[in-house]
C-alpha positions in Angstrom: -36.3 11.3 -3.3 -37.9 7.9 -3.8 -37.2 4.8 -1.8 -35.5 3.1 -4.7 -32.8 5.8 -4.8 -32.2 5.6 -1.1 -31.7 1.8 -1.3 -29.5 2.1 -4.3 -27.4 4.9 -2.6 -26.9 2.8 0.5 -26.0 -0.3 -1.6 -23.6 1.9 -3.6 -21.9 3.1 -0.5 -21.5 -0.4 0.9 -20.2 -1.9 -2.3 -17.9 1.1 -2.9 -16.4 0.8 0.5 -15.8 -3.0 0.1 -14.3 -2.8 -3.4 -12.1 0.2 -2.5 -10.8 -1.6 0.6 -10.1 -4.7 -1.5 -8.3 -2.6 -4.1 -6.1 -0.9 -1.5 -5.1 -4.3 0.0 -4.1 -5.6 -3.5 -2.2 -2.4 -4.2 -0.4 -2.5 -0.8 0.6 -6.2 -1.4 1.8 -5.4 -4.9 3.9 -2.5 -3.7 5.4 -4.5 -0.9 3.8 -2.5 1.9 2.0 -5.7 3.1 4.0 -8.9 3.5 3.5 -11.5 0.8 2.0 -13.9 3.3 -0.6 -11.4 4.5 -4.0 -13.0 4.1 -6.4 -11.3 1.6 -10.1 -10.9 1.6 -12.2 -13.9 0.6 -12.7 -14.5 -3.1 -16.4 -13.8 -3.0 -15.6 -10.1 -2.7 -15.1 -10.1 -6.5 -18.9 -10.7 -6.8 -19.5 -7.5 -4.9 -17.4 -5.7 -7.5 -19.9 -6.9 -10.2 -22.8 -5.9 -8.0 -21.3 -2.5 -7.7 -21.1 -2.1 -11.4 -24.7 -3.3 -11.7 -25.8 -0.6 -9.2 -24.1 2.1 -11.2 -25.8 1.0 -14.4 -29.2 0.8 -12.7 -28.7 4.3 -11.3 -27.8 5.6 -14.7 -30.9 4.1 -16.2 -33.2 5.5 -13.6 -31.6 9.0 -13.2 -28.3 9.7 -15.0 -27.8 13.1 -13.2 -28.1 11.6 -9.8 -25.9 8.7 -10.7 -23.2 11.1 -12.1 -23.3 13.2 -8.9 -23.1 10.0 -6.8 -20.1 8.7 -8.7 -18.3 12.0 -8.3 -18.9 12.0 -4.6 -17.9 8.3 -4.5 -14.6 9.2 -6.3 -13.9 11.9 -3.7 -14.5 9.4 -0.9 -12.3 6.9 -2.7 -9.4 9.4 -2.9 -9.9 10.3 0.7 -9.7 7.2 2.9 -13.4 7.3 3.7 -14.5 4.2 1.7 -11.3 2.4 2.7 -12.1 2.8 6.4 -15.7 1.9 6.1 -14.7 -1.2 4.0 -12.2 -2.2 6.7 -15.0 -2.0 9.3 -17.5 -3.9 7.2 -15.0 -6.6 6.2 -13.3 -7.0 9.5 -15.3 -10.2 10.4 -14.3 -11.8 7.0 -10.6 -10.9 7.0 -8.6 -14.1 7.7 -6.6 -13.6 10.9 -2.9 -13.8 10.5 -1.3 -16.3 12.8 0.4 -14.6 15.8 4.1 -15.4 16.1 5.0 -17.2 19.2 8.3 -16.6 21.0 10.1 -19.5 19.4 9.3 -18.1 15.9 10.6 -14.7 16.9 13.8 -16.2 18.4 14.4 -18.2 15.2 14.0 -15.1 13.0 16.4 -13.2 15.3 18.9 -16.1 15.2 18.8 -16.2 11.4 19.2 -12.5 11.1 22.1 -12.5 13.6 23.9 -15.3 11.8 23.5 -13.6 8.4 24.9 -10.3 9.8 27.8 -12.1 11.5 28.7 -13.9 8.3 28.5 -10.7 6.3 30.7 -8.8 8.7 33.3 -11.5 9.4 33.4 -12.9 5.8 32.9 -16.5 7.1 30.2 -17.5 4.6 29.8 -21.2 5.5 30.5 -21.1 9.2 28.2 -20.6 12.2 29.1 -18.0 14.8 28.4 -20.7 17.4 31.1 -23.1 16.2 33.6 -24.2 18.9 36.5 -22.7 17.0 35.1 -19.2 17.6 34.4 -19.5 21.4 36.8 -17.3 23.3 38.2 -15.7 20.2 37.7 -12.2 18.8 34.8 -13.6 16.7 32.9 -15.1 19.6 29.4 -13.5 19.1 28.5 -13.4 22.8 31.1 -11.0 24.0 30.7 -7.2 23.9 34.2 -6.8 22.7 33.4 -9.1 19.7 30.4 -7.0 18.7 32.5 -3.8 18.9 35.4 -5.5 17.0 33.0 -6.6 14.3 31.6 -3.1 14.0 35.2 -1.8 13.6 35.9 -4.4 10.9 32.7 -3.5 9.1 33.7 0.2 9.1 37.2 -0.6 7.8 35.8 -2.7 5.0 33.3 0.0 4.1 36.1 2.6 4.0 38.2 0.3 1.8 35.3 -0.4 -0.5 34.6 3.4 -0.8 38.2 4.0 -1.7 38.1 1.6 -4.7 37.8 2.8 -8.2 34.5 2.2 -10.1 36.2 -0.7 -12.1 37.4 -2.4 -8.9 34.0 -1.9 -7.3 32.4 -3.7 -10.2 34.9 -6.6 -10.0 34.3 -6.8 -6.3 30.6 -6.9 -6.7 30.9 -9.7 -9.3 33.2 -11.7 -7.0 30.7 -11.1 -4.1 27.9 -12.7 -6.1 29.9 -15.9 -6.7 
């Protein structure tokens, strides 16, 4: 095997791994596996895709049988996560780092999620669980009894909803959206 085929094979492996890793990131983001704010690879990776196509063409011109075998092996490695793992290793210095969340960001997210759940369970759509009117009542979010009471209310509401006819469920869903 000549030196040119060794160089083309190594270049093919590198470009295959980078392009496969980029494709998997795009697919994961499109399917919702990755969050929408997840940083992607730099835009210059698209040039590597064109280099990859050029390598395939060059190998076909030089030796079409070797190129065909290499493409089949490359396809097998793409189906298996081989190219993806190698691409992840190669591109790790170039992947933008996602900002780590500090404690206050996490606390705000938990507060928002808690408030939304409290509003859903109690039915108070425009009120805060921390209003003075709820302190010391059965809707006070800080007491264990309140949490248990809210869970009971939620179960009762689910049972009532499940006992509704399909027409009534449709009407309820329409009213819920308003």
